[in-house]
C-alpha positions in Angstrom: -7.2 -6.2 -20.9 -6.4 -3.5 -18.4 -8.0 -3.3 -15.0 -9.5 0.0 -15.9 -11.3 -1.4 -18.9 -12.4 -4.5 -17.0 -14.0 -2.3 -14.2 -15.7 -0.1 -16.8 -17.1 -3.1 -18.7 -18.3 -4.7 -15.5 -20.1 -1.6 -14.4 -21.6 -1.2 -17.9 -22.8 -4.9 -18.0 -24.2 -4.8 -14.4 -26.0 -1.5 -15.1 -27.4 -2.7 -18.4 -28.6 -5.9 -16.8 -30.3 -4.1 -14.0 -31.9 -1.6 -16.5 -33.1 -4.4 -18.8 -34.6 -6.2 -15.8 -36.5 -3.1 -14.7 -37.5 -2.4 -18.3 -38.9 -6.0 -18.7 -40.9 -5.7 -15.4 -42.2 -2.3 -16.4 -43.1 -3.5 -19.9 -45.0 -6.5 -18.6 -46.8 -4.5 -16.0 -47.8 -1.8 -18.5 -48.9 -4.4 -21.0 -51.0 -6.1 -18.4 -52.6 -2.9 -17.3 -53.4 -1.9 -20.9 -54.9 -5.3 -21.7 -57.0 -5.0 -18.6 -58.3 -1.7 -19.8 -59.2 -3.2 -23.2 -60.9 -6.1 -21.5 -62.8 -3.7 -19.3 -64.1 -1.9 -22.4 -65.1 -5.3 -23.9 -66.9 -6.1 -20.7 -68.9 -2.9 -21.0 -69.9 -3.7 -24.5 -70.8 -7.3 -23.5 -73.3 -5.9 -21.1 -75.1 -4.2 -24.0 -75.0 -7.4 -26.1 -76.3 -9.7 -23.5 -79.2 -7.4 -22.8 -80.5 -8.0 -26.4 -81.7 -10.9 -28.4 -79.4 -12.7 -30.8 -81.5 -11.6 -33.8 -81.7 -8.0 -33.0 -79.8 -5.5 -35.1 -76.7 -5.3 -32.9 -74.4 -4.1 -35.6 -76.2 -0.8 -36.0 -76.2 0.1 -32.3 -74.2 3.2 -31.2 -72.3 1.6 -28.3 -70.3 -0.6 -30.7 -68.5 2.3 -32.4 -64.8 1.4 -32.5 -65.5 -2.3 -32.1 -66.0 -5.1 -34.6 -68.7 -7.7 -34.2 -69.4 -11.1 -35.6 -72.4 -13.4 -35.2 -71.7 -17.2 -35.5 -74.4 -19.9 -35.5 -74.1 -23.1 -33.6 -72.9 -25.0 -36.7 -70.0 -22.5 -37.0 -71.4 -20.5 -39.9 -70.9 -16.8 -39.8 -74.2 -14.9 -40.0 -72.7 -11.5 -40.2 -69.4 -9.9 -39.5 -67.6 -6.6 -39.9 -64.1 -8.1 -39.0 -61.7 -7.2 -41.8 -60.8 -10.5 -43.6 -63.2 -12.5 -41.5 -62.6 -14.5 -38.3 -62.8 -18.2 -37.8 -64.1 -19.2 -34.4 -61.4 -20.8 -32.3 -61.5 -24.3 -30.8 -63.8 -24.2 -27.8 -65.5 -21.0 -28.6 -68.5 -22.8 -30.1 -68.9 -24.6 -26.8 -70.4 -21.4 -25.5 -73.5 -21.9 -27.6 -76.5 -22.4 -25.3 -74.7 -20.9 -22.4 -76.3 -17.6 -22.2 -73.9 -14.8 -21.0 -70.8 -17.0 -20.6 -67.8 -15.4 -22.2 -64.2 -16.0 -23.1 -61.2 -13.8 -24.1 -58.4 -14.3 -26.7 -56.0 -12.2 -28.8 -55.7 -12.8 -32.5 -53.9 -11.2 -35.4 -55.9 -10.4 -38.5 -54.2 -8.8 -41.6 -51.2 -7.9 -39.5 -53.5 -6.1 -37.0 -53.9 -7.5 -33.5 -57.4 -7.7 -31.9 -58.7 -8.5 -28.5 -61.7 -10.8 -29.0 -64.4 -11.6 -26.5 -66.9 -14.4 -27.3 -70.4 -14.3 -25.7 -72.6 -17.4 -25.6 -76.3 -17.3 -26.7 -79.0 -20.0 -27.2 -78.6 -19.8 -31.0 -74.9 -19.2 -31.3 -72.2 -16.8 -30.2 -71.4 -13.2 -30.7 -67.7 -12.2 -31.0 -66.8 -8.6 -30.1 -63.3 -7.4 -31.1 -61.4 -4.3 -30.4 -58.2 -3.3 -32.3 -55.1 -3.2 -30.2 -53.5 -0.6 -32.5 -53.3 2.0 -29.7 -52.1 -0.5 -27.2 -49.4 -1.8 -29.5 -48.3 1.7 -30.3 -47.9 2.5 -26.5 -46.0 -0.7 -26.0 -43.8 -0.1 -29.0 -43.0 3.3 -27.7 -42.3 1.9 -24.3 -40.0 -0.7 -25.8 -38.1 1.9 -27.8 -37.8 4.2 -24.7 -36.6 1.3 -22.6 -34.0 0.3 -25.3 -32.8 3.9 -25.5 -32.7 4.1 -21.7 -30.7 0.9 -21.5 -28.2 2.2 -24.1 -27.9 5.6 -22.4 -27.5 4.2 -18.9 -25.0 1.6 -20.1 -22.9 4.3 -21.8 -23.1 6.5 -18.7 -22.3 3.6 -16.4 -19.3 2.7 -18.6 -18.1 6.3 -18.5 -18.5 6.6 -14.8 -16.8 3.2 -14.3 -13.9 4.2 -16.6 -13.6 7.5 -14.6 -13.7 5.8 -11.3 -11.4 3.0 -12.4 -9.1 5.6 -13.9 -8.8 7.5 -10.6 -8.2 4.3 -8.7 -5.8 2.7 -11.2 -3.9 6.1 -11.5 -2.8 5.6 -7.9 -1.9 2.0 -8.7 0.0 3.1 -11.8 2.0 5.5 -9.6 3.0 2.6 -7.4 3.9 0.6 -10.5 6.0 3.4 -11.9 7.8 3.8 -8.5 8.5 0.0 -8.4 9.8 0.1 -12.0 12.1 3.0 -11.2 13.4 1.2 -8.1 14.0 -1.9 -10.2 15.7 0.1 -13.0 17.8 2.5 -11.0 18.3 0.7 -7.7 17.5 4.0 -6.0 15.1 4.0 -3.1 14.6 7.7 -2.8 11.6 7.7 -5.2 8.9 10.2 -4.6 5.7 8.6 -3.3 2.5 10.6 -2.9 1.1 10.4 0.6 -2.1 8.4 1.0 -2.4 9.0 4.8 -5.9 10.4 4.5 -7.3 7.4 2.6 -8.5 4.3 4.2 -9.5 2.3 1.2 -7.6 -0.7 -0.1 -5.5 1.3 -2.6 -4.6 3.8 0.1 -3.6 1.1 2.5 -1.5 -0.5 -0.2 0.2 2.8 -1.0 1.0 3.4 2.6 2.3 -0.1 3.0 4.4 0.3 -0.1 5.8 3.6 1.2 6.7 2.0 4.6 8.3 -0.9 2.8 10.4 1.5 0.6 11.4 3.5 3.8 12.4 0.3 5.5 14.5 -0.8 2.5 16.0 2.6 2.4 17.0 2.4 6.1 18.4 -1.1 5.5 20.4 0.2 2.5 21.7 3.1 4.6 22.6 0.6 7.4 24.5 -1.5 4.9 26.4 1.5 3.6 27.1 2.6 7.2 28.3 -0.9 8.0 30.7 -0.9 5.1 32.0 2.6 5.9 32.3 1.9 9.6 34.0 -1.5 9.0 36.5 0.2 6.6 37.2 2.9 9.2 37.7 0.4 12.0 39.7 -2.1 9.9 42.1 0.6 8.7 43.7 1.1 12.1 44.8 -2.4 12.9 45.8 -3.1 9.3 48.0 0.1 9.3 49.6 -1.0 12.6 50.4 -4.5 11.2 51.8 -3.0 8.0 54.0 -0.6 9.9 55.3 -3.4 12.2 56.0 -5.6 9.1 57.9 -2.8 7.4 59.8 -2.1 10.6 60.9 -5.7 10.9 62.0 -5.7 7.3 63.8 -2.5 7.5 65.8 -3.3 10.7 66.8 -6.9 10.5 69.5 -6.4 13.2 67.2 -5.0 15.9 67.5 -6.4 19.4 65.5 -9.5 20.3 63.5 -7.5 22.9 62.4 -4.9 20.3 61.6 -7.7 17.8 59.5 -9.5 20.4 57.7 -6.2 21.3 56.9 -5.6 17.6 55.7 -9.2 17.2 53.5 -8.8 20.3 52.0 -5.6 18.8 51.3 -7.5 15.6 49.7 -10.3 17.6 47.5 -7.9 19.5 46.5 -6.0 16.3 45.8 -9.3 14.5 43.5 -10.4 17.3 41.8 -7.0 17.1 41.5 -7.4 13.3 40.0 -10.9 13.7 37.5 -9.6 16.3 36.5 -6.8 13.9 36.0 -9.1 11.0 33.9 -11.5 13.1 31.8 -8.6 14.3 31.3 -7.3 10.8 30.1 -10.8 9.7 27.7 -10.9 12.7 26.3 -7.5 12.0 25.8 -8.4 8.3 24.0 -11.6 9.2 22.0 -10.1 12.0 23.6 -12.3 14.7 24.8 -9.3 16.6 21.3 -8.3 17.5 21.1 -11.4 19.7 24.2 -10.5 21.7 23.2 -9.2 25.1 25.1 -6.3 26.8 27.3 -7.2 29.8 28.4 -5.4 32.9 31.9 -4.0 32.3 34.3 -1.8 34.2 35.0 1.4 32.3 38.4 1.6 33.9 39.4 -1.8 32.4 37.9 -0.9 29.0 39.8 2.4 28.9 43.1 0.8 30.0 42.8 -1.9 27.2 42.1 0.8 24.6 44.9 3.0 25.9 47.5 0.1 25.6 46.6 -0.5 21.9 46.8 3.2 21.1 50.1 3.5 22.9 51.6 0.6 21.0 50.5 2.1 17.7 51.4 5.7 18.3 54.0 5.6 21.1 52.0 8.4 22.9 51.7 8.3 26.6 48.2 8.2 28.0 47.3 9.1 31.6 44.1 7.6 33.1 42.2 8.8 36.2 39.3 6.6 36.8 36.7 5.6 39.4 35.0 2.2 39.6 32.2 3.1 37.2 30.5 0.1 35.7 28.1 0.1 32.8 25.9 -2.4 30.9 27.1 -2.3 27.3 28.8 -4.4 24.6 32.4 -4.2 25.7 33.9 -4.3 22.2 31.7 -1.4 21.0 32.8 0.8 24.0 36.4 -0.1 23.6 36.5 0.9 20.0 34.7 4.1 20.9 37.4 4.9 23.4 40.1 4.0 20.9 38.5 6.4 18.3 38.6 9.2 20.9 42.2 8.5 21.8 43.3 8.2 18.1 41.5 11.5 17.5 43.3 13.2 20.4 46.7 11.8 19.3 46.2 13.1 15.7 45.4 16.7 16.8 47.6 17.0 19.9 51.1 18.0 18.7 52.4 18.6 22.2 54.6 16.2 24.2 52.1 16.1 27.1 50.3 12.8 27.8 46.8 12.4 26.6 44.6 12.5 29.7 41.5 10.4 30.2 39.1 10.8 33.1 36.4 8.3 34.0 33.8 9.5 36.5 30.4 8.0 37.1 30.0 6.6 33.6 31.5 9.7 32.0 34.6 9.2 29.8 36.5 12.4 29.0 39.5 12.5 26.6 41.5 15.7 27.1 44.1 16.9 24.5 46.2 20.0 23.8 45.2 20.3 20.2 43.8 23.4 18.4 40.4 22.9 19.9 37.0 22.8 18.2 35.5 25.9 16.8 32.1 26.9 18.3 30.4 26.5 14.8 31.8 22.9 14.5 30.9 21.7 18.0 27.3 20.7 17.1 28.5 19.0 13.9 31.7 17.0 14.8 29.6 13.9 15.7 27.8 13.9 12.3 28.9 11.3 9.8 31.7 12.5 7.4 31.8 16.0 9.0 35.3 17.3 9.2 36.2 20.7 10.7 38.2 23.1 8.5 41.3 22.6 10.7 41.1 18.8 10.1 40.7 18.6 6.4 44.4 18.4 5.7 44.8 15.5 8.1 44.1 11.9 7.3 40.7 10.6 8.4 37.2 9.9 7.1 35.0 11.8 9.6 33.4 8.5 10.8 35.2 7.9 14.2 33.3 10.4 16.3 30.0 9.6 14.7 30.5 5.9 15.7 31.2 7.1 19.3 27.9 9.0 19.2 26.0 6.0 17.9 27.4 3.7 20.6 26.6 6.1 23.4 23.1 6.9 22.3 22.3 3.2 21.7 23.4 2.6 25.3 21.1 5.3 26.6 23.8 8.1 26.9 25.2 10.8 24.7 28.4 12.6 23.6 29.8 16.0 24.5 32.6 18.4 23.5 34.0 21.3 25.5 37.0 23.6 25.5 39.9 22.5 27.8 41.3 25.1 30.2 44.7 26.2 29.0 44.0 25.1 25.3 42.7 22.1 23.6 39.5 20.2 23.9 37.6 17.7 26.0 35.6 15.2 23.9 33.9 12.1 25.3 30.6 10.3 26.1 28.6 9.3 29.1 26.6 6.1 29.7 24.2 5.5 32.7 26.3 3.9 35.4 25.0 0.8 37.2 24.5 1.2 40.9 24.2 -1.9 43.1 24.1 -4.2 40.1 24.2 -7.9 40.6 24.7 -10.5 37.9 21.5 -12.5 37.2 21.2 -16.0 38.7 21.0 -18.9 36.3 
């Protein structure tokens, strides 16, 4: 049974129960009041009867119109009666004989007609006065029918209102169910969810929580994709360098021992870099990297280390001008960012001039003599997968500069790109430099 039907039935049952309870109370109250009115009329007639003698002609007196009377002697014999079908005195009513003016009430059914009977004690017997309850029963029957119709009508209305209310409530739940089913079926998290920000009920809170959960899962999925893409981009460089070194060793078996040792040293350095990258990818995927604290590093040392690797891979000379800037970062992330900037400069700079790197007060600038960056591309070159028109024929994925931007902004800095005087471009990042920093005591 659906939740909507359950709610509708529950509202119908509760409303029907409440209406029946009110109807019963109303019926009993009305029945009691009507019976009191009948008893009051019998009391008025009793006053006339007790004012006369038992043997007077009571049956022909005007005040008894609409009533039936019966005279019963002490031995139980009926002297006279105009009750239809006759009426036998009930047990205890003959005890009223000799008790002048004492009365008792009872209701009795004669020939399928109900009567209200009042018995009056006399010295010689009892007089029983009856009044038909035809009108009273008709009123009560009408009240019962109206109450029944009211119960049915209110129950139907309550069921309809319950179904409408439940439908509106479950419609929002069905939307959540459809969204969850679509996510399960397609694996896509970009499902459209209707905003419930203005609702503070339980369904609204559930919808908002579900939307936040989907958004969190979407971000997590995007982070996973970014991790795979970034890892592929970063792993490609050392793997390519190792492959080139292996091919060189195989192609030139007679090279000098010094050259062979130099190639082996390059392979050893790239292998160490590859191992560090793999370890970091595993740490990022498992969440362990979030627990790694940044450290105070010298930007000059980081730039020199990155420059040596790029020089070994490309053979390009790199000139460094640096101050003693120190920053609190993860060293490996900054070193890879500098490597990305240098690889980018080497790829675009076709001149024979050295690539120049300047480090001033936490600002790292890589200067090349390449074609430069068009003004329209400058705001976009740090976006993921963006490639300028002049770079689309060159190898690359458009991820390197975006990773530089992510590193810099995570460390509280930013990236920049400007034109270089005399041609080329200056691309780099800045990180807040530490002044007067001292390592924490343990």
